[in-house]
N, C-alpha and C positions, 0 to 999 in steps of 0.2 A: 319809234320815238317814245311811245308810251313806256316800254320797258327801260329805256335809257333814263327817263325821268324818275321812274320808280327806283332805279339803282342809285341815282344821285340822292334821293331821299334817304336811302339806307346809310350811305356814307356820311351825309351831313348830320344826321340826327342821333347817331350813337348806337349803343348796344341794344336798346329796346326801341324799335322803330316800327311804326305802322306804315305799310305800303299797300294802298288799296284795301285796308282792313286786315292785312296780314302782318304779324309781328315778326321781325327778323329773329331767327332762333339763335340762342347762345350755342357755342360750338359743341358742348357736351350732348346736345339733343340730336345730333346727326348720326343716324345709324345706317345710312345708305351710301350712295356714290357721292364723292366730293369732286367738284369742278373748280378749277382755279385759273384766273388770268386769261390771257389771249390778247387779241388785237382787233380793233374795229374803227374805221373812219379816222385814222390818224392817231388813235389813242391806244396806249398799252394799258391793260386792265390789271387790277390786283384784288378783285372781289372774289369771294368764296361762296359757293352755292352747294346745296345738298338736294339729292333726288332720292326719294324713298320707294320708287317704283310706280308712283302715281303722280306725286306733286313735287315741284321745285320750291325750295325755300332759300332765301338769302341767309347767310350765317354771319352774325355779328362777331367780329374779332377785334381784340385790342391790339393785336400784333399780327402782321402778315408780311410775306415776301414783297419786295418792291415790284411794282407793275412790270410785266414782261410778257413777251410772246414766245411761243415755241419752247417752253420748258418741257421736261419729261417727269413723269410721276408714276410710282408703283407702290404696292403694299409689301411690307416685310413681315406680315403676320401680326404685328403689334399696332401698326398705324401706317402712315404713308410717308414716303420719302420723295422729295421734289428736288431736282437739280437742273441748273443751267437756264438757257433762254437768253433773250437779249431785250434791252429796253430801247427807248427812242431818244437820243441815239444810243449806240453801243457803249462800251464793248460787251462781249459775252460775259454772262455772270459766272462766278466761281463759287457761289454760296450754295449750301445745302440746307434745306428746311425739312422739318418733320411735322406731321399732323397726327394728333391723337385726340381723344375726346376732350382734352383740355384746350385744344386749339393749336395754333402754329407756334413753333419754336425754332430757333436757329442754333444748332450746336456749335461749339468751338472746336475746330478741327485743325490738327497739326499739319496734315499733308493732303489737302483736297485735290481732286483731279483738275487738270487744266480746264479753264473755262471753255464752254462750247454751246452751240445751238444745233437744233435738228438732230439731237441724239435720241436714244431710246432706253427705257428702263423696263425690266420685267422681274417679277418675283420668282425665286427658285428656293423653295423651302422657307427658311427663316432669313434668307438673304435677298438682296436686290442686286441684279446685274445690270451694268451700263455698258453699252458698246457703241463705238463710233461717234459720229457727229461731225460738225464743222468747227474747226478751231478759230482762234482770233485772227489768224492769217487768212485773208480773203480767199474763199473757195478752197481751203485746204482741208480735205476730208481726213478723218482719223480712223485708225484701225485698232485702238487700244480697248482693253476690257478692264473694268473696275468692278469691285465687289463691295457692297455695303453690308457689314456684319458687325453686330455688337456696338453700333453707334460710331463706326469709323469706316473710311474707305481704304481699300488696299488694291494694288495692281493685280489683276488676274493673270494667270499664266496662259500662254498660247503656244503650245508645242506643235511642231509639225506644220501642216498646211494651215494657211490663214486666208480669210476672205479678202477681197480687194477692199481697200479703205473706202469708206462711204459715209454719207449723211442722208437724212430724209428717208430712212429705211423704216420698215415695220418690224416689230419684235414682240414676241409673247413667249410663254413657257408652256411646255407640254411634258408631263411626267417629270423627269429629273433633268430636262434639257431646255436650253434657250433656243428658240426658233427665230431666225432672221430671214426676212425676204426683201429683195429689191433695194431701192435707194438710188443714189447718184454718186459718181466719182468726182474727184477734184476737177476733172476735165468735162464735167456735165454729161458724162455717159450714163444713161439709165440702165439699171441692172434688173435681171429677171431670175436671179439665182436664189437658192434656198440653202441655208447652212444651219447646223446644230452645234451648240457649244455646251460642254459639260466635262467635268473631271479634268479641266485644264487643256482641253483639246477641241479643235474644230473638225467637223466632218461635213463635207459637201453632200447634198442630197440630189438624187436624180429622180425626176418624175416626168413621164411622157407628156402629161397635161400639166400646165401651171399657169398662173396669172401672167399677163403680158408685162413687159418691163415698165416700171413706174416708180414714182417718188411720191412722198407724202400720203401714202395709204395708211390705214389704221388696222390694227390686229389685236385680238384678245382671244381668250380660251373659254369655251363653253362645253361642258359634258365630255371632257377628254378629246376635244376637237378644237383646233385653232381656226378662227374665222377672220377673214380679211375682207375689207370693203373699201372701195373708192380709190382715189389717187389721181395723179396727173402724169401724162406722158407726152413726150415731144418726139416727133419723127420729122427729119428735115424735108421729106417728100410729102408726107400726109398732113403735117402740121400738128397742132395741139390735140390731145385726146383727154377728155375728162371722163373718168370711169364711174360707172354705177353698178358694177358687177360684184357679186358675192362669191367668195371661194372658201372651201374648207380643206383643212389638212389633218389627216387622221394619224399622222406619225409615219406614213409611208407614201401616201399619194395625195396630190391636189385634185379636187373635184369642184367644178363650177356648179353652184346651186342655181336653180331655175325658179325663183319665187315669182308669183303672179304680179306682185307689186314690189317696187324697190324705192328707197330714198332717191331723190334727184342726184345726179352726178356731182361730186365734190372732192376736194382735197383739203389737207390741214384740218381734218375733222378729229373728233374724239370718240373712242369706243371704250366701254368698261362692262364688266360682268357683274350682274346683280341677281343672285339666286339662280333661277333657271332661265334667265334671259340676258341678252346683251342690250345695252343702252347705247344709242348713237346720239350725239348732240353736235350741232353746228358745223363749221367748216367754211370753205370758200368755194363759190360756184364759178362757172366758166366765165362770168363777167367780172370776177374779182369782188363780188358782193359777199359780205359776211352773212352766214346763215344762223338761224336761231330755232330750228325745228328739232323735235325729239322723236326718235323712233326706237322700237324694240324688235329684236330678233329672237325667236323661240326655237331655233334650230331648223325651221322649215319655212317660216313666213315673216315678212316685215310688217309692222303695224305702226302707223303714225299716231302719236298721242297728242292731245290738245290740252295741256295743263292750263289752269286759270292764270298762273303766273309762271314765267320762264326767265332764265337769264337773258340779258340783251344779246342779240346776234354777235357772233365773234368767230374768228379763225385762230388757229395756233394756240388753243387752250390746252390745259392738262386735265385729265380726268381719270379717277381710279376708285376702286372700292377697297376700304381698309380690310 
């Protein structure tokens, strides 16, 4: 409740606002990870926060995307690109927003991708790749690829084999390829496959060990290794599974890490890379409660941080490092 009241103070009082003695920073002062939006307690959020590796700060913005849950966001090397998500009520958003040191802006686009939720974005060089998601038709998973380059979207080519259409999947980039893991089909079948996309073609990956089938996990890249955490799985016989496992992908093999301490199980969380660490924030726990904790992964161990001020707990936010 304390964090919620602090956030309301930021929104109500404008660009220069004190919250517990902390002034909301102007957008140009954020040099770390950017967190946007999400959902908590029946409310979709449109606040923007910055994490510098130690402290969270609310960012005062004169313009921002409409409040939404489950958008996707990634860097294009110049700033951040945010797409999709859904408000309360829908429909799914079709707008694209960019974040730079100047703040949020909405470019005018002639041919945006169809609206969607539960998609994924990942950086590939100076481009951002979007794959899959759930379209405006209820439970209709998508299998299209879109590429953001030069301030515009274009449909990506998909020659040969293609993955099964999916949403709620995890995605990151490694070297010059996009890595996709898991997700769920239109028929609510959870997936445990890994695919690579690059040069207009999909390649399925075989690994003897791999994460269990799941949806709503999160994935990012650290030191030439893809890292996956969390997610949700459903087995008709075993029931619900809420994951707290950490997996790494080196470009050829999945390996389960064995840290002595891990964040509690969750899904609809956010991961982003900041320097030599991965930052984890928020998500939804097994009781449907929004989470507001911050953890870091250094390649071997998880560490929980306790910043003086944090974003209010939330699920389905977007987070990335410019």
